[in-house]
TIRO-2110 file (N, C-alpha, C; in Angstrom, 1 decimal):
// TIRO-2110
126.5, -87.9, -21.1, N, 1, A
127.5, -86.9, -20.8, CA, 1, A
127.7, -86.0, -22.0, C, 1, A
127.8, -84.7, -21.7, N, 2, A
128.0, -83.7, -22.8, CA, 2, A
129.5, -83.4, -22.8, C, 2, A
130.0, -83.3, -24.0, N, 3, A
131.5, -83.0, -24.2, CA, 3, A
131.7, -81.9, -25.2, C, 3, A
132.6, -81.0, -24.8, N, 4, A
132.9, -79.9, -25.7, CA, 4, A
134.4, -79.7, -25.8, C, 4, A
134.9, -79.9, -27.0, N, 5, A
136.3, -79.7, -27.2, CA, 5, A
136.6, -78.3, -27.6, C, 5, A
137.8, -77.8, -27.3, N, 6, A
138.2, -76.5, -27.6, CA, 6, A
139.8, -76.5, -27.7, C, 6, A
140.3, -75.3, -28.2, N, 7, A
141.7, -75.1, -28.2, CA, 7, A
142.3, -75.3, -29.6, C, 7, A
141.5, -75.7, -30.6, N, 8, A
142.1, -75.8, -31.9, CA, 8, A
142.4, -74.5, -32.5, C, 8, A
143.1, -74.5, -33.6, N, 9, A
143.5, -73.3, -34.3, CA, 9, A
144.6, -73.6, -35.3, C, 9, A
145.3, -72.5, -35.8, N, 10, A
146.3, -72.6, -36.8, CA, 10, A
147.7, -72.6, -36.1, C, 10, A
148.5, -73.6, -36.5, N, 11, A
149.9, -73.6, -35.9, CA, 11, A
150.8, -74.0, -37.0, C, 11, A
152.0, -73.6, -36.9, N, 12, A
153.1, -74.0, -37.8, CA, 12, A
153.6, -75.4, -37.6, C, 12, A
154.1, -76.0, -38.6, N, 13, A
154.7, -77.3, -38.4, CA, 13, A
155.8, -77.2, -37.4, C, 13, A
155.9, -78.2, -36.5, N, 14, A
156.9, -78.2, -35.5, CA, 14, A
156.4, -77.6, -34.2, C, 14, A
155.3, -77.0, -34.3, N, 15, A
154.7, -76.3, -33.1, CA, 15, A
153.9, -77.2, -32.2, C, 15, A
153.3, -76.6, -31.2, N, 16, A
152.6, -77.4, -30.2, CA, 16, A
151.2, -76.8, -30.0, C, 16, A
150.3, -77.6, -29.5, N, 17, A
148.9, -77.1, -29.3, CA, 17, A
148.3, -78.0, -28.2, C, 17, A
147.6, -77.4, -27.3, N, 18, A
146.9, -78.3, -26.3, CA, 18, A
145.4, -78.1, -26.5, C, 18, A
144.7, -79.2, -26.7, N, 19, A
143.3, -79.2, -26.7, CA, 19, A
142.7, -79.6, -25.4, C, 19, A
141.5, -79.0, -25.1, N, 20, A
140.8, -79.3, -23.9, CA, 20, A
139.4, -79.9, -24.3, C, 20, A
138.9, -80.7, -23.4, N, 21, A
137.6, -81.2, -23.5, CA, 21, A
136.9, -81.2, -22.2, C, 21, A
135.8, -80.4, -22.1, N, 22, A
135.1, -80.2, -20.8, CA, 22, A
133.9, -81.1, -20.9, C, 22, A
133.7, -81.9, -19.8, N, 23, A
132.6, -82.8, -19.7, CA, 23, A
131.6, -82.3, -18.7, C, 23, A
130.3, -82.6, -18.9, N, 24, A
129.3, -82.3, -18.0, CA, 24, A
128.1, -83.3, -18.1, C, 24, A
127.3, -83.4, -17.1, N, 25, A
126.1, -84.1, -17.1, CA, 25, A
126.1, -85.5, -16.4, C, 25, A
127.3, -86.1, -16.3, N, 26, A
127.4, -87.4, -15.6, CA, 26, A
128.7, -87.4, -14.9, C, 26, A
128.9, -88.4, -14.1, N, 27, A
130.1, -88.5, -13.3, CA, 27, A
131.3, -88.8, -14.2, C, 27, A
132.2, -87.8, -14.2, N, 28, A
133.3, -87.8, -15.2, CA, 28, A
134.2, -89.0, -14.9, C, 28, A
134.4, -89.4, -13.7, N, 29, A
135.4, -90.4, -13.4, CA, 29, A
134.8, -91.8, -13.7, C, 29, A
133.6, -91.9, -14.1, N, 30, A
133.1, -93.2, -14.6, CA, 30, A
133.6, -93.6, -15.9, C, 30, A
134.3, -92.7, -16.6, N, 31, A
134.6, -92.9, -18.0, CA, 31, A
136.0, -92.9, -18.4, C, 31, A
136.4, -93.8, -19.3, N, 32, A
137.6, -93.6, -20.1, CA, 32, A
137.3, -92.4, -21.0, C, 32, A
138.3, -91.7, -21.3, N, 33, A
138.2, -90.6, -22.3, CA, 33, A
139.2, -90.8, -23.4, C, 33, A
138.7, -90.6, -24.6, N, 34, A
139.5, -90.8, -25.8, CA, 34, A
139.5, -89.6, -26.7, C, 34, A
140.5, -89.6, -27.6, N, 35, A
140.6, -88.6, -28.6, CA, 35, A
140.7, -89.3, -30.0, C, 35, A
139.9, -88.7, -30.9, N, 36, A
139.9, -89.1, -32.3, CA, 36, A
140.1, -87.9, -33.1, C, 36, A
140.4, -88.1, -34.4, N, 37, A
140.5, -87.0, -35.3, CA, 37, A
140.0, -87.5, -36.7, C, 37, A
139.5, -86.6, -37.5, N, 38, A
139.1, -86.9, -38.8, CA, 38, A
139.6, -85.8, -39.8, C, 38, A
140.4, -86.2, -40.7, N, 39, A
140.9, -85.3, -41.7, CA, 39, A
140.0, -85.3, -42.9, C, 39, A
140.0, -84.2, -43.7, N, 40, A
139.1, -84.2, -44.9, CA, 40, A
139.3, -85.3, -45.8, C, 40, A
138.3, -86.0, -46.1, N, 41, A
138.4, -87.1, -47.1, CA, 41, A
138.9, -88.4, -46.5, C, 41, A
139.2, -88.4, -45.2, N, 42, A
139.7, -89.6, -44.6, CA, 42, A
138.8, -90.2, -43.5, C, 42, A
139.1, -91.4, -43.1, N, 43, A
138.3, -92.0, -42.0, CA, 43, A
138.7, -91.5, -40.7, C, 43, A
137.8, -91.6, -39.8, N, 44, A
138.1, -91.2, -38.4, CA, 44, A
139.2, -92.1, -37.8, C, 44, A
140.1, -91.4, -37.1, N, 45, A
141.3, -92.1, -36.6, CA, 45, A
141.4, -92.0, -35.1, C, 45, A
141.6, -93.1, -34.4, N, 46, A
141.8, -93.2, -33.0, CA, 46, A
143.2, -92.7, -32.7, C, 46, A
143.3, -91.8, -31.7, N, 47, A
144.6, -91.3, -31.3, CA, 47, A
145.1, -91.8, -30.0, C, 47, A
144.2, -91.9, -29.0, N, 48, A
144.6, -92.4, -27.7, CA, 48, A
143.5, -92.3, -26.7, C, 48, A
143.8, -92.8, -25.5, N, 49, A
142.8, -92.8, -24.4, CA, 49, A
143.4, -92.7, -23.1, C, 49, A
142.6, -92.4, -22.1, N, 50, A
143.1, -92.3, -20.7, CA, 50, A
142.1, -92.9, -19.8, C, 50, A
142.5, -93.7, -18.8, N, 51, A
141.6, -94.3, -17.9, CA, 51, A
141.0, -93.3, -16.9, C, 51, A
140.1, -93.8, -16.0, N, 52, A
139.4, -92.9, -15.1, CA, 52, A
140.3, -92.1, -14.2, C, 52, A
141.3, -92.8, -13.7, N, 53, A
142.2, -92.2, -12.7, CA, 53, A
143.3, -91.3, -13.4, C, 53, A
143.5, -91.5, -14.7, N, 54, A
144.6, -90.7, -15.3, CA, 54, A
145.9, -91.4, -15.2, C, 54, A
146.0, -92.5, -14.6, N, 55, A
147.3, -93.2, -14.4, CA, 55, A
147.7, -94.1, -15.6, C, 55, A
146.7, -94.4, -16.5, N, 56, A
147.0, -95.2, -17.6, CA, 56, A
146.5, -94.6, -18.9, C, 56, A
147.5, -94.6, -19.9, N, 57, A
147.1, -94.0, -21.2, CA, 57, A
147.6, -95.0, -22.3, C, 57, A
147.0, -94.8, -23.4, N, 58, A
147.3, -95.7, -24.6, CA, 58, A
147.2, -94.8, -25.8, C, 58, A
148.2, -95.0, -26.8, N, 59, A
148.3, -94.2, -27.9, CA, 59, A
148.4, -95.0, -29.2, C, 59, A
147.9, -94.5, -30.3, N, 60, A
148.1, -95.0, -31.6, CA, 60, A
149.6, -94.8, -32.0, C, 60, A
150.1, -95.7, -32.8, N, 61, A
151.5, -95.5, -33.2, CA, 61, A
151.7, -94.2, -34.0, C, 61, A
150.7, -93.7, -34.6, N, 62, A
150.9, -92.5, -35.5, CA, 62, A
151.2, -91.3, -34.6, C, 62, A
150.8, -91.3, -33.4, N, 63, A
151.1, -90.1, -32.5, CA, 63, A
151.9, -90.4, -31.3, C, 63, A
152.2, -91.7, -31.1, N, 64, A
153.0, -92.0, -29.9, CA, 64, A
154.3, -91.3, -29.8, C, 64, A
154.6, -90.7, -28.7, N, 65, A
155.8, -89.9, -28.5, CA, 65, A
155.7, -88.5, -28.8, C, 65, A
154.6, -88.1, -29.5, N, 66, A
154.3, -86.7, -29.8, CA, 66, A
153.1, -86.1, -29.1, C, 66, A
152.1, -87.0, -28.9, N, 67, A
150.9, -86.6, -28.2, CA, 67, A
150.8, -87.2, -26.8, C, 67, A
150.3, -86.5, -25.9, N, 68, A
150.0, -87.0, -24.5, CA, 68, A
148.6, -86.6, -24.1, C, 68, A
148.0, -87.4, -23.3, N, 69, A
146.7, -87.2, -22.8, CA, 69, A
146.7, -87.1, -21.3, C, 69, A
146.0, -86.2, -20.7, N, 70, A
145.9, -86.1, -19.2, CA, 70, A
144.5, -85.6, -18.9, C, 70, A
144.2, -85.8, -17.6, N, 71, A
142.8, -85.4, -17.2, CA, 71, A
142.9, -84.7, -15.8, C, 71, A
142.0, -83.8, -15.6, N, 72, A
141.8, -83.2, -14.3, CA, 72, A
140.4, -83.5, -13.8, C, 72, A
140.3, -84.5, -13.0, N, 73, A
138.9, -84.9, -12.6, CA, 73, A
138.2, -83.8, -11.7, C, 73, A
139.0, -83.0, -11.1, N, 74, A
138.3, -81.9, -10.3, CA, 74, A
137.7, -80.9, -11.2, C, 74, A
138.2, -80.8, -12.5, N, 75, A
137.6, -79.8, -13.4, CA, 75, A
136.8, -80.5, -14.5, C, 75, A
136.6, -81.8, -14.4, N, 76, A
135.9, -82.6, -15.4, CA, 76, A
136.4, -82.3, -16.8, C, 76, A
137.7, -82.3, -17.0, N, 77, A
138.4, -81.9, -18.2, CA, 77, A
139.5, -82.9, -18.6, C, 77, A
139.5, -83.2, -19.9, N, 78, A
140.6, -84.0, -20.4, CA, 78, A
141.4, -83.2, -21.4, C, 78, A
142.7, -83.4, -21.5, N, 79, A
143.5, -82.6, -22.4, CA, 79, A
144.3, -83.5, -23.4, C, 79, A
144.5, -82.9, -24.5, N, 80, A
145.4, -83.6, -25.5, CA, 80, A
146.5, -82.6, -25.8, C, 80, A
147.7, -82.9, -25.4, N, 81, A
148.9, -82.1, -25.7, CA, 81, A
149.5, -82.7, -27.0, C, 81, A
149.7, -81.8, -27.9, N, 82, A
150.2, -82.2, -29.2, CA, 82, A
151.5, -81.4, -29.5, C, 82, A
152.6, -82.2, -29.7, N, 83, A
153.9, -81.6, -29.9, CA, 83, A
154.4, -82.0, -31.3, C, 83, A
155.4, -81.3, -31.8, N, 84, A
156.0, -81.6, -33.1, CA, 84, A
155.0, -81.8, -34.2, C, 84, A
154.1, -80.9, -34.3, N, 85, A
152.9, -81.1, -35.2, CA, 85, A
153.4, -81.0, -36.6, C, 85, A
152.7, -81.8, -37.4, N, 86, A
153.0, -82.0, -38.9, CA, 86, A
151.8, -81.5, -39.7, C, 86, A
152.0, -81.2, -40.9, N, 87, A
150.8, -80.8, -41.7, CA, 87, A
149.8, -81.9, -41.8, C, 87, A
150.2, -83.2, -41.7, N, 88, A
149.3, -84.3, -41.8, CA, 88, A
148.5, -84.5, -40.5, C, 88, A
148.8, -83.7, -39.5, N, 89, A
148.0, -83.7, -38.3, CA, 89, A
146.7, -82.8, -38.4, C, 89, A
146.6, -82.1, -39.5, N, 90, A
145.5, -81.2, -39.8, CA, 90, A
144.2, -82.1, -39.8, C, 90, A
143.2, -81.7, -39.0, N, 91, A
142.0, -82.5, -38.9, CA, 91, A
141.1, -81.8, -37.9, C, 91, A
139.9, -82.3, -37.8, N, 92, A
139.0, -82.0, -36.7, CA, 92, A
139.2, -83.0, -35.6, C, 92, A
139.4, -82.5, -34.4, N, 93, A
139.7, -83.4, -33.3, CA, 93, A
138.5, -83.5, -32.3, C, 93, A
138.2, -84.7, -31.9, N, 94, A
137.0, -85.0, -31.1, CA, 94, A
137.4, -85.7, -29.8, C, 94, A
136.7, -85.4, -28.8, N, 95, A
136.9, -86.2, -27.5, CA, 95, A
135.7, -87.0, -27.3, C, 95, A
135.9, -88.2, -26.7, N, 96, A
134.8, -89.1, -26.5, CA, 96, A
134.9, -89.7, -25.1, C, 96, A
133.8, -90.2, -24.6, N, 97, A
133.7, -90.8, -23.3, CA, 97, A
133.1, -92.2, -23.4, C, 97, A
133.6, -93.2, -22.7, N, 98, A
133.0, -94.5, -22.7, CA, 98, A
133.5, -95.4, -21.6, C, 98, A
133.0, -96.6, -21.5, N, 99, A
133.3, -97.5, -20.4, CA, 99, A
134.7, -98.2, -20.6, C, 99, A
135.3, -98.1, -21.7, N, 100, A
136.6, -98.7, -21.9, CA, 100, A
137.3, -98.0, -23.1, C, 100, A
138.6, -98.2, -23.2, N, 101, A
139.4, -97.5, -24.3, CA, 101, A
138.9, -97.9, -25.7, C, 101, A
138.3, -99.1, -25.8, N, 102, A
137.9, -99.5, -27.2, CA, 102, A
136.4, -99.3, -27.5, C, 102, A
135.7, -98.7, -26.5, N, 103, A
134.3, -98.5, -26.8, CA, 103, A
133.8, -97.1, -26.2, C, 103, A
133.1, -96.4, -27.0, N, 104, A
132.7, -95.0, -26.6, CA, 104, A
131.2, -94.8, -26.8, C, 104, A
130.6, -94.2, -25.9, N, 105, A
129.2, -94.0, -25.9, CA, 105, A
128.8, -92.5, -26.2, C, 105, A
129.7, -91.6, -26.0, N, 106, A
129.4, -90.2, -26.1, CA, 106, A
130.5, -89.5, -26.9, C, 106, A
130.1, -88.6, -27.8, N, 107, A
130.9, -87.8, -28.7, CA, 107, A
130.7, -86.4, -28.4, C, 107, A
131.7, -85.6, -28.5, N, 108, A
131.5, -84.1, -28.4, CA, 108, A
131.7, -83.5, -29.7, C, 108, A
131.4, -82.2, -29.8, N, 109, A
131.7, -81.4, -31.0, CA, 109, A
133.2, -81.3, -31.1, C, 109, A
133.7, -81.3, -32.3, N, 110, A
135.1, -81.3, -32.6, CA, 110, A
135.7, -79.9, -32.6, C, 110, A
137.0, -79.8, -32.6, N, 111, A
137.7, -78.6, -32.8, CA, 111, A
138.7, -78.7, -33.9, C, 111, A
138.8, -77.7, -34.8, N, 112, A
139.7, -77.8, -35.9, CA, 112, A
141.1, -77.4, -35.6, C, 112, A
142.0, -78.3, -36.0, N, 113, A
143.5, -78.0, -35.9, CA, 113, A
144.0, -78.0, -37.3, C, 113, A
144.7, -76.9, -37.7, N, 114, A
145.3, -76.7, -39.0, CA, 114, A
146.8, -76.5, -38.8, C, 114, A
147.6, -77.3, -39.4, N, 115, A
149.1, -77.2, -39.3, CA, 115, A
149.6, -76.8, -40.6, C, 115, A
150.2, -75.7, -40.6, N, 116, A
150.8, -75.1, -41.9, CA, 116, A
152.2, -75.5, -42.0, C, 116, A
152.6, -75.7, -43.3, N, 117, A
154.0, -76.2, -43.5, CA, 117, A
155.0, -75.0, -43.7, C, 117, A
END
């Protein structure tokens, strides 16, 4: 499956941003979809995932309560809604697809999010 994230940009601290990830090539509903990020000089960080139906989500403690994930299976798209953004949320954000929340087989190109203080 091919994945393309979009929606990144520059936002002030406290603001919100919604990222999108469009999938193509295989049956979208076969996959859990996850979001990761990687900040400069840091390891890749898992943010959260959503199951095939969109009824179940899981989030890392670092973003729980601020970030939500949703999906529109008719559009083959998954979203990451980010609220109350902090400068430490600055990173390249990636969407992934896989058979379960803890395992991913496909990565997309990332989108850069910069949060200014």
